[in-house]
C-alpha positions as CSV (number, residue, x, y, z in Angstrom):
1,M,-109.2,25.3,-87.4
2,A,-108.6,25.8,-83.7
3,D,-111.1,23.1,-82.8
4,K,-109.3,20.6,-85.2
5,K,-106.0,21.4,-83.5
6,N,-107.5,20.8,-80.1
7,V,-109.0,17.5,-81.2
8,S,-105.7,16.4,-82.8
9,K,-103.9,17.1,-79.5
10,R,-106.4,15.2,-77.4
11,V,-106.7,12.1,-79.6
12,P,-103.0,10.9,-79.3
13,T,-103.1,11.4,-75.5
14,T,-106.3,9.2,-75.2
15,K,-104.9,6.6,-77.6
16,T,-101.6,6.3,-75.7
17,K,-103.5,5.7,-72.4
18,T,-105.7,3.1,-74.0
19,E,-102.7,1.3,-75.4
20,K,-101.0,1.2,-72.1
21,N,-104.1,-0.1,-70.3
22,S,-104.8,-2.7,-72.9
23,L,-101.2,-3.9,-73.2
24,N,-100.4,-3.6,-69.5
25,V,-96.8,-3.5,-70.8
26,E,-94.6,-0.4,-70.5
27,I,-93.0,0.4,-73.8
28,P,-89.3,1.3,-73.3
29,E,-88.1,4.8,-73.9
30,L,-85.8,5.6,-76.9
31,L,-82.8,5.7,-74.6
32,T,-83.4,2.0,-73.7
33,F,-83.4,1.2,-77.4
34,L,-80.1,3.0,-77.9
35,Q,-78.5,1.4,-74.9
36,A,-79.5,-2.1,-76.3
37,G,-77.9,-1.2,-79.7
38,A,-81.3,-1.7,-81.4
39,H,-80.5,1.2,-83.8
40,F,-77.5,-0.4,-85.5
41,G,-78.2,-1.9,-88.9
42,H,-76.0,-3.7,-91.4
43,K,-73.4,-2.2,-93.8
44,S,-74.9,0.1,-96.4
45,S,-73.5,-2.2,-99.1
46,G,-75.7,-5.1,-97.9
47,W,-79.0,-3.4,-97.4
48,N,-82.5,-4.1,-98.8
49,P,-83.9,-1.1,-100.6
50,K,-87.3,-1.8,-99.2
51,M,-86.0,-0.9,-95.8
52,K,-85.2,2.7,-96.9
53,K,-88.1,4.3,-95.1
54,Y,-87.0,2.8,-91.7
55,I,-83.4,4.0,-92.1
56,Y,-82.5,7.2,-90.2
57,E,-79.0,7.8,-91.7
58,T,-75.8,6.1,-92.8
59,R,-72.8,6.5,-90.4
60,N,-69.3,5.1,-91.2
61,G,-70.8,2.9,-93.9
62,V,-73.4,1.4,-91.5
63,H,-77.1,2.1,-91.6
64,I,-78.7,3.6,-88.5
65,I,-82.3,2.5,-87.9
66,D,-85.0,5.1,-87.1
67,I,-85.9,3.9,-83.6
68,V,-88.8,6.3,-83.3
69,K,-90.5,4.3,-86.1
70,S,-89.3,1.1,-84.5
71,R,-91.0,2.1,-81.2
72,K,-94.2,3.0,-83.0
73,L,-94.3,-0.3,-84.9
74,L,-93.5,-2.2,-81.7
75,K,-96.6,-0.8,-80.0
76,K,-98.7,-1.9,-83.0
77,A,-97.3,-5.4,-82.9
78,L,-97.7,-5.8,-79.2
79,K,-101.3,-4.7,-79.5
80,E,-102.0,-7.3,-82.1
81,L,-100.2,-9.9,-80.0
82,K,-102.4,-9.0,-77.1
83,N,-105.6,-9.6,-79.1
84,V,-104.3,-13.1,-80.1
85,V,-103.0,-14.6,-76.8
86,D,-106.5,-15.2,-75.3
87,K,-107.7,-17.0,-78.4
88,G,-104.7,-19.3,-79.2
89,N,-101.0,-20.0,-78.7
90,V,-98.1,-18.2,-80.1
91,L,-95.0,-19.7,-81.8
92,I,-91.6,-18.0,-81.4
93,V,-89.0,-18.8,-84.0
94,G,-85.3,-18.0,-83.6
95,T,-82.6,-20.4,-84.6
96,K,-79.7,-17.9,-84.4
97,G,-77.2,-18.6,-81.6
98,Q,-77.8,-15.2,-80.1
99,A,-81.5,-15.8,-79.8
100,A,-82.0,-19.6,-79.3
101,G,-81.1,-19.9,-75.7
102,T,-83.2,-16.9,-74.6
103,I,-86.2,-17.9,-76.6
104,E,-86.2,-21.5,-75.2
105,K,-86.0,-20.3,-71.6
106,I,-88.6,-17.5,-72.0
107,A,-91.0,-19.7,-74.0
108,E,-91.0,-22.4,-71.3
109,E,-91.6,-19.8,-68.6
110,V,-94.5,-18.0,-70.2
111,G,-96.2,-20.9,-72.1
112,A,-95.4,-20.4,-75.7
113,F,-94.3,-22.8,-78.5
114,Y,-90.8,-22.3,-79.8
115,I,-88.4,-23.5,-82.5
116,T,-84.7,-22.9,-81.8
117,R,-82.8,-25.6,-83.8
118,R,-84.1,-25.6,-87.3
119,W,-87.4,-25.1,-89.0
120,P,-89.1,-28.5,-89.6
121,G,-90.1,-28.2,-93.2
122,G,-93.9,-28.6,-93.7
123,L,-94.8,-27.6,-90.1
124,F,-97.5,-25.4,-91.4
125,T,-98.1,-26.7,-95.0
126,N,-98.0,-30.4,-94.0
127,Y,-99.1,-30.0,-90.4
128,A,-101.0,-33.3,-90.1
129,V,-97.8,-35.4,-90.8
130,I,-95.7,-33.3,-88.5
131,K,-98.3,-33.6,-85.7
132,K,-98.2,-37.4,-86.0
133,S,-94.4,-37.3,-85.6
134,V,-94.7,-35.2,-82.5
135,Q,-97.3,-37.5,-81.0
136,H,-95.0,-40.5,-81.8
137,L,-92.2,-38.7,-80.0
138,V,-94.3,-38.2,-76.8
139,K,-95.4,-41.9,-77.0
140,M,-91.8,-43.0,-77.3
141,E,-90.8,-40.9,-74.3
142,E,-93.5,-42.5,-72.2
143,E,-92.4,-46.0,-73.4
144,L,-88.8,-45.3,-72.5
145,A,-89.7,-43.9,-69.1
146,A,-91.6,-47.1,-68.4
147,G,-88.5,-49.1,-69.1
148,G,-89.2,-50.2,-72.7
149,E,-91.2,-53.2,-71.9
150,G,-90.9,-56.0,-74.4
151,L,-87.9,-54.4,-76.1
152,V,-84.4,-55.7,-76.2
153,K,-81.4,-53.6,-75.2
154,K,-80.6,-52.7,-78.8
155,E,-84.1,-51.6,-79.6
156,I,-84.2,-49.4,-76.5
157,L,-80.9,-47.8,-77.5
158,L,-82.2,-47.0,-81.0
159,M,-85.4,-45.6,-79.6
160,E,-83.4,-43.3,-77.2
161,R,-81.4,-42.0,-80.2
162,D,-84.7,-41.3,-82.1
163,V,-86.1,-39.5,-79.1
164,E,-83.0,-37.3,-78.8
165,R,-83.0,-36.6,-82.5
166,L,-86.7,-35.7,-82.7
167,N,-86.5,-33.6,-79.5
168,R,-83.9,-31.3,-81.1
169,V,-86.5,-30.3,-83.6
170,Y,-89.9,-30.9,-81.9
171,E,-89.2,-30.2,-78.2
172,G,-90.8,-26.8,-78.4
173,I,-93.9,-27.7,-80.3
174,K,-95.2,-30.7,-78.3
175,F,-98.9,-30.5,-77.5
176,M,-99.5,-28.1,-80.5
177,D,-102.8,-29.5,-81.6
178,T,-103.6,-26.7,-84.0
179,L,-101.7,-24.1,-85.9
180,P,-100.6,-21.1,-83.8
181,K,-102.6,-17.9,-84.0
182,M,-99.4,-15.9,-84.6
183,I,-95.7,-16.4,-85.0
184,I,-92.9,-14.2,-83.7
185,V,-89.7,-14.3,-85.8
186,I,-86.2,-13.1,-84.9
187,D,-84.4,-12.2,-88.2
188,S,-86.8,-12.7,-91.0
189,K,-83.9,-13.3,-93.5
190,V,-82.6,-16.4,-91.6
191,E,-86.1,-17.7,-91.0
192,D,-87.3,-17.3,-94.5
193,N,-88.8,-20.9,-94.6
194,A,-90.9,-20.2,-91.6
195,I,-92.2,-16.9,-93.1
196,A,-92.9,-18.5,-96.4
197,E,-95.1,-21.3,-94.8
198,A,-96.8,-18.8,-92.5
199,N,-97.8,-16.7,-95.5
200,V,-99.2,-19.8,-97.3
201,V,-101.5,-20.7,-94.4
202,N,-102.2,-17.1,-93.4
203,V,-100.7,-17.1,-90.0
204,P,-99.9,-13.5,-88.9
205,I,-96.2,-12.7,-88.5
206,I,-94.4,-10.4,-86.1
207,A,-90.7,-10.1,-87.0
208,L,-87.6,-8.2,-86.1
209,I,-86.2,-6.9,-89.4
210,D,-82.8,-5.6,-89.9
211,T,-81.7,-3.4,-92.8
212,N,-80.9,-6.4,-95.0
213,C,-84.5,-7.9,-94.7
214,D,-87.7,-7.5,-96.7
215,P,-90.4,-5.8,-94.5
216,T,-93.2,-6.6,-97.0
217,L,-93.1,-10.3,-96.2
218,V,-94.3,-9.9,-92.7
219,D,-97.5,-8.5,-91.2
220,Y,-96.0,-6.6,-88.3
221,P,-92.4,-5.6,-89.0
222,I,-90.3,-4.1,-86.2
223,P,-87.1,-2.5,-87.6
224,A,-84.3,-3.3,-85.2
225,N,-80.9,-4.9,-84.8
226,D,-81.5,-8.6,-84.9
227,D,-77.8,-9.6,-84.3
228,S,-77.2,-7.9,-80.9
229,I,-78.0,-10.1,-77.9
230,K,-79.1,-7.1,-75.9
231,S,-81.4,-5.9,-78.6
232,I,-83.0,-9.4,-79.1
233,N,-83.5,-9.8,-75.3
234,L,-85.2,-6.4,-75.1
235,F,-87.8,-7.4,-77.6
236,I,-88.3,-11.0,-76.5
237,D,-88.9,-9.8,-72.9
238,L,-91.7,-7.5,-74.2
239,F,-93.3,-10.3,-76.2
240,A,-93.1,-12.6,-73.2
241,K,-94.9,-10.2,-70.9
242,V,-97.8,-10.0,-73.4
243,I,-97.9,-13.7,-74.0
244,K,-97.9,-14.4,-70.2
245,S,-101.0,-12.3,-69.8
246,G,-103.0,-14.6,-72.1
247,K,-105.2,-17.4,-71.0
248,K,-103.8,-20.0,-73.4
249,S,-100.3,-19.7,-71.9
250,E,-101.4,-21.2,-68.6
251,S,-102.9,-24.3,-70.2
252,L,-99.7,-25.0,-72.2
253,I,-97.6,-24.6,-69.0
254,A,-99.9,-27.1,-67.3
255,L,-99.6,-29.6,-70.1
256,R,-95.8,-29.5,-70.1
257,K,-95.8,-29.9,-66.3
258,N,-98.2,-32.8,-66.5
259,H,-96.1,-34.5,-69.1
260,E,-92.9,-34.2,-67.1
261,A,-94.7,-35.5,-64.0
262,N,-96.1,-38.4,-65.9
263,L,-92.6,-39.4,-67.2
264,A,-91.2,-39.0,-63.7
265,N,-94.0,-41.3,-62.3
266,L,-93.4,-43.9,-65.0
267,R,-89.7,-43.9,-64.3
268,Q,-90.3,-44.3,-60.6
269,Q,-92.6,-47.2,-61.1
270,F,-90.1,-48.9,-63.4
271,E,-87.3,-48.4,-60.9
272,Q,-89.4,-49.9,-58.1
273,E,-90.4,-52.9,-60.2
274,Q,-86.7,-53.4,-61.2
275,E,-85.6,-53.3,-57.6
276,R,-88.3,-55.9,-56.7
277,Q,-87.2,-58.1,-59.5
278,E,-83.5,-57.8,-58.4
279,R,-84.5,-58.7,-54.8
280,M,-86.4,-61.8,-56.0
281,E,-83.5,-62.9,-58.2
282,E,-81.0,-62.5,-55.4
283,E,-83.3,-64.5,-53.0
284,E,-83.6,-67.2,-55.7
285,R,-79.8,-67.3,-56.2
286,L,-79.3,-67.7,-52.4
287,R,-81.9,-70.4,-52.3
288,M,-80.3,-72.4,-55.1
289,K,-76.9,-71.9,-53.4
290,A,-78.3,-73.3,-50.2
291,L,-79.9,-76.2,-52.0
292,R,-76.5,-77.1,-53.5
293,E,-74.7,-76.8,-50.1
294,G,-77.4,-78.5,-48.0
295,K,-77.8,-75.4,-45.8
296,V,-80.9,-73.7,-44.3
297,S,-82.2,-70.9,-46.4
298,K,-85.0,-68.4,-46.1
299,V,-87.2,-68.3,-49.2
300,S,-89.2,-65.3,-50.3
301,T,-92.4,-66.6,-48.6
302,G,-90.7,-66.4,-45.2
303,V,-90.9,-70.2,-44.6
304,V,-87.8,-71.9,-43.4
305,R,-87.0,-75.1,-45.1
306,V,-84.2,-77.6,-44.3
307,L,-82.5,-78.7,-47.5
308,K,-80.3,-81.8,-47.2
309,K,-78.3,-84.0,-49.5
310,K,-79.5,-87.4,-50.7
311,K,-77.1,-89.2,-48.4
312,N,-78.4,-87.5,-45.3
313,I,-82.0,-88.1,-46.3
314,D,-81.3,-91.9,-46.6
315,E,-79.7,-92.1,-43.2
316,D,-82.7,-90.3,-41.6
317,F,-85.1,-92.7,-43.3
318,K,-83.3,-95.7,-41.9
319,K,-83.2,-94.1,-38.4
320,A,-86.9,-93.3,-38.7
321,E,-87.7,-97.0,-39.6
322,A,-85.7,-98.3,-36.7
323,V,-87.5,-96.0,-34.3
324,K,-90.8,-97.1,-35.7
325,K,-90.0,-100.7,-35.2
326,E,-88.9,-100.1,-31.7
327,E,-92.1,-98.2,-30.9
328,D,-94.2,-101.0,-32.5
329,S,-92.3,-103.6,-30.5
330,K,-92.9,-101.7,-27.2
331,K,-96.5,-101.2,-28.1
332,E,-96.9,-104.9,-28.9
333,A,-95.1,-105.9,-25.6
334,S,-97.4,-103.7,-23.5
335,K,-100.5,-105.4,-24.7
336,K,-102.5,-107.2,-22.0
337,I,-102.9,-111.0,-21.8
338,K,-106.6,-110.6,-22.6
339,E,-105.9,-108.8,-25.9
340,L,-104.2,-111.9,-27.4
341,G,-107.3,-114.0,-27.5
342,F,-106.2,-117.0,-25.3
343,S,-108.6,-119.7,-24.3
344,A,-110.3,-119.1,-21.0
345,R,-108.4,-122.0,-19.4
346,V,-105.0,-120.6,-20.5
347,E,-105.9,-117.0,-19.6
348,N,-107.0,-118.0,-16.1
349,A,-103.9,-120.1,-15.6
350,L,-101.6,-117.2,-16.6
351,E,-103.5,-114.5,-14.6
352,G,-103.5,-117.0,-11.6
353,S,-99.7,-117.2,-11.8
354,G,-99.4,-113.3,-11.9
355,F,-98.9,-112.7,-15.6
356,K,-100.8,-109.7,-17.0
357,E,-98.8,-108.3,-20.0
358,I,-97.2,-109.9,-23.0
359,S,-93.8,-108.5,-22.1
360,E,-93.7,-110.8,-19.0
361,L,-93.9,-113.8,-21.3
362,K,-91.4,-112.6,-23.9
363,G,-88.2,-114.7,-24.0
364,K,-89.6,-117.7,-22.0
365,S,-89.0,-121.2,-23.4
366,K,-91.5,-124.0,-23.6
367,D,-90.1,-125.7,-20.6
368,E,-90.4,-122.6,-18.5
369,L,-94.0,-122.2,-19.6
370,L,-94.7,-125.8,-18.6
371,E,-93.6,-125.0,-15.1
372,I,-96.6,-122.6,-14.8
373,S,-99.5,-124.2,-12.9
374,G,-102.3,-125.2,-15.2
375,I,-100.2,-124.9,-18.5
376,G,-99.8,-128.1,-20.4
377,D,-98.0,-129.0,-23.6
378,K,-100.8,-127.8,-25.9
379,S,-101.2,-124.6,-23.9
380,A,-97.4,-123.9,-24.0
381,D,-97.4,-124.2,-27.8
382,E,-100.5,-121.8,-28.0
383,I,-98.7,-119.2,-25.9
384,L,-95.4,-119.4,-27.9
385,K,-97.4,-119.0,-31.1
386,K,-99.2,-115.8,-29.9
387,I,-96.1,-114.0,-28.5
388,K,-93.9,-114.8,-31.5
């Protein structure tokens, strides 16, 4: 008998150390549970008889939960949670106002899936369809971030509304490729649909159960006040520490960060492209304005073009023709006597009289040409014909 007593004393001590080492989470003392108000249940008139074994006493018409048993069941639940977090992800469900905000914040930090608005019917029992909806949500987010290419303004507005509506339900379960290995429920009475579906697909359930709940519906019940914010936060913090120690939590955090970074990158690319288009449109507007006003404008290629009205163009054309005629005339006048192809006798007569260029003969009459030595009537006619 003495040996059995000694063994019974040694076993709990060894078990406690093992649990502490495996969990790596310090279980709060009973005083902490009392300070958080975890021992307060519901009114005795609204209780569930199946909770009788977890009730310590009734005080002023209110059931008081036996927190010694709560602490013991908490250890068991955390131990099972620890065994799961390395194998798969965990889903935390809590749509009550007291729990929703805390759950969402903690789940994002530690890498857990969460549902804080309403339970999407069929998430477990019709998972394939829900998964397609979630994937469609992610695709729409990327499409919107990229500017909704090919969509009109109304279509973009409708898509934004769809994304906002779907995010209210599916925000916390993006990238959930398979069913979670375990779910944690705050208030099993409120989340009865989640518990019912989890039981159908055999997903283990950890749940805070108040005195009005049915503990037989969950795998790992933790009797505690599920209405007090302090009480809820106490348990969620403990769950979070265990989840954070798992390997799967890190991969989920990385997926969420990559998704946000991808959306930010798509938005940046769209904004840069939009700015470039606006610059091009502004440059084109200025170019067209300059075209109408006949002013100088710099086009996008950096080439400066002189844009003029039709009237100015016609005047320039006439001036250019006059200049060309004058240049041609000067060129013609500067030709040498030899270039006109006179006969040798006429050419010798003109050069002998000191004429070398056509310009020197321009404007001379036939009588003046006859006065040149060696130039007769026929030669004068030949010269006038060549310089005409």
